[in-house]
N, C-alpha and C positions, 0 to 999 in steps of 0.2 A: 294673649300676652301672659296671662297667669300660667297657662300651660308651658310656655317657653321657660318661664322662671323655674317651674318645677323640674323641667328636663335639665336645665343648667345646674340646679342644685344637686340633682341625682348624679350628673356627670362629675361634678366636683367631689362629691362624696366617694364615688367609685375610684376617682384618680387618687385621692388621699389614701383610701384603703389599699390600693395597688402599691403606692409608694411605701406605705407602712409594711406591707407584706414582703416587698422585695428588699427594702433597706431595714436591717434589724437594729442598727445603732451607729452613731457617729461619736468617736472618742478622740480627745486631744491627748497626745503623749509628749507634750512639751518638756524639755529638760529642765529649764528654770525660767522664772518670770521676773527676775529682779537683777539689779547690778549692772545694767547696760549703760554705756556712755556714748557720746556722739561718735559716729563712725563705726560702731560695733555691728557685727553681723548677728542677727537675731534668728535662730533656727526655730522652725515650727513643724510639727508632724501631726497628721490627722490619719486615723484609721476608720474605715467605713466597712461595717459588716453587711454583706449582701448574700442573697441566694446564690447557689452555685451556678456558674455560667454567666453571671452578670459582670460587666467590666465598666471601667470609667470611660466616659465620653471625652476624648482629648480636647475637643473644641470648647468644652465647658470650663476647662481649667483657667485660672487667672493667668494673664500674659505677663511675663517679666517686664519691668519698667516702673515708672513712677506711679505709686498708689496714692500718696498724699504729698504735700509740699515738703514734708519732713521724712518721708518713707519711700524706699525703693524696694521692689521685689527683684532679687538678683537671679534666682533660679527656681525651677519647679521640677521635681523628680517623682516618678510614680513606680510602684512595685505592687506585687500581690503574693498571697500565700493562702494555702488551704488550712482551715482550722475547724476540724470536725465536720459539721454539716453545712458550714458557711464558708465563703471566700472573704478574706480580709484584704481590702484595697487600701494601700498606704500612699499618702501624699506628703512629700517632704518639701518644705518651702524655706528659702533663705532670704530674709529681709535684711535691709541695712538702714539704720536710722541716722538721720542728720539733725536731730533735734538737740539743742543745747540748753537744758534747763538750768536755772540758778539754784534749784533745790530738788530733792527727790520728788519725782512726779510720775503719776501713772499715765500711760498712753495706750491707745487701743489699736490693735492690729485688726484690720477689717475682716469680717466674715464674708462668705460667698456661697452661692449655690453651685453645686456640681452635679452633673448628670451621670447616671449609671444606666446601662443598656444591656439588653440581651440580643441585640442585633435588629430587633423590630420595634421594641417599645423602649421609651426613655422615661425615667422617673428622676425627680430632683431630690437631692439630699442637701440639707442645710449645714454648712460649716459655721459654727458660731464665732463671734468676736473673741479676741484674746486680749487680756490686760497684762501689760508688762510695766515694770517700774524702772524708770531711768534715773541715773545719778548724775550730779554735776561734776565737772572736771575739777572744780575748786570748792573749798569748804565755805559754806554760808551759814552764819549763825546770828541770833539776835544780839543787838548791841547792848551794852551795859548802861546806856544813858537813860533808860527808863521810858523812852518815848515809844509808844506802841507802833509797830510797823517799821521802826528804824532798824536797818541791817548793816552789818559790817562784813567785809570779806577778808578772811584770814588766809593769806597765801603762805605756803611753806617756804622757808628760806632757801635761797639758792645753795646748791651743793658747792662746797669750797673745792677749788681745783687742787689736785694732788701734784706735788713736785716729784718728778721722776728723774733719776740720775741719767745722764747721757754719757758718762765716762766710758762705759763698755762699748757703746756705739761709736764714740769718737776713736777709740783704740782700734776697733775693727775697721773703720773707714781708713784710718792711717795705714794699717797693715796692708789692706787691699791696694792702696795707692802705691806703697813701696813695692809690692809684688808686681804691679802693672809696670812701674818704671824699670824694675830689674828685667822683666820679660822684654820690654821694648828695647832696653839697652843691649840685651843679648841678640835680638833680631838685627839691630843696627850694626852690631859688631860682626855678625855672621855674614850679612850681605854687604858690608863695607859701605853703608850709606853715610851721608854727611852727618857729623863732622869727621867720620872715620873713612871717608871715601878715598883718601890718598894714603892709606896705610901702606908702608913698605912691604909688609908681609902678605899683601893681596895684589901683586902686580897684574895678574890676569884680570881681576875684577876692574882695576883701574883702566887697563888697556881696553877692555870690552866696552866700558862706559864711554871712553874717548872715541872709539871707532864708531859707535852709534851716533855720536853728536857731530862728527866731522863730515865733510863733503865726500861723497862716493868717488868723485873724480880724482881725489888725492890718494891714488892707490899706493904710491911709494911711501907716503907718510904712514898709511895703515900698516904696511909691512915693517917699517922701522919701529913703530910703537909696539907691535907684537914681538919683534926681536928683543927690544929692551925688557919686555915682560919675561921672555924666556931667560935672558941673562940674569935678571933679578931673582928668578926662581932657582936658577942653578948656582948663583953666587959667583959667577964668572961668565966670560963670553962663551956662548953655546953655539957650536957649529954643527953642520949636518952630520959629520962623523961622530959627534958626541951624543946624538939623540938616543941611540940604543942604550948607552950606559945610563943616561939621565932617566929614561923610562924604566929601567930595571930597578932603580931606587925609588920610583914613584908609581906604584901600581894603580893609583887612582886615575892616571892619565893613559893607561894601557889601551883602553878602547878607542882612543883618539890617535893611535899610532899612524893610521893611514892618512888622515887629514894633516897631521903634523909633518909627515914626510913630504906631502905635496906642497906644504907651505915653504919648507926649506928648498925644495926644487924650484918653486916659483921665485923665491928670493935669489937663488943662484942665477936664474935666467934674467932677472931684473937688474941686479947690481953688478954681476960679473960679465954676463953676455950682453947687457944693455938692450935686451929685447922685452920691452914692456908688454907687447901684444902676446908673446908666448907665455909670459908670467900670468897674465889675466886668463889665458886659456887653461893653464894648469890649475889655477885657483882663482876663480872669479871673486869679485868684491863681495858678493852676497855670501859665498861660502867662507870667505875670510872672516867676515863679521860673525857668522855662525860659529866658526871655530873658536874665536875669542870668547864668545858667550859660553860655549861648552867647556872651555878651559877654566873659565871663572866658576862654573858650577862644580867641576871636579876639584878645584882649588878649595872650595868651602868644605869638602869632605875630608880634606887633609888637615884642617885647622881645628 
């Protein structure tokens, strides 16, 4: 038994000497250790100097998550660099504190053991605890009543709301509303929508709208409506022999000369020859409605 104790002591001493030989030093490079409040992220950085070729053992690093009831470890990052005859292994940790002190108070970030290895041997390096000072969100001071331990809380007064003028905003909104109304009025006028749907200077638009609403079986009514539109556009009764002169003064309708000619031919067959079937053959209802719509579109270009 005594021999086993001696062997164990020798092994521990060899292990310690090996760790000391491979790990030259552990240094904290924290940026600051005070002024943290509830919810703040507390960064911590550790540098471990080791023999060349030794690296950190990833499984020995602390795992992100809750460390204390008031402390979480958010992330762990590692890096390394060569510095003379040694390698410097760096560990960057981001903690987040959820402790709400009522006065400035020191809290401890826990230390941990981390392993370094050369691929076959693992030795441990101790990262020490770190002390940080936390500050309260609100001021706490001793009361003036003279009773030991009595405390009063002095809160900063609420910031007074500032009165901002809205005149420029209201002017801009009114100007935009006027522009929208003017633009909408222009669209209504151009397309002869209600209440300008019956404007006398848009006879084709009025006829096209009427033809789309009425029964397709009333072919003769369709022809009469479109005739009245031609008459209104010409300012007099327009007959087939007058179409060429009418088109000459209205180039916007020139591309519709063919359908217009068929319309007057269908009208002649319907009202003078009394042959409704022939009229529908010359210009079917669907083409008649399409002609009225095309005339309305051309009419918009002339206004």
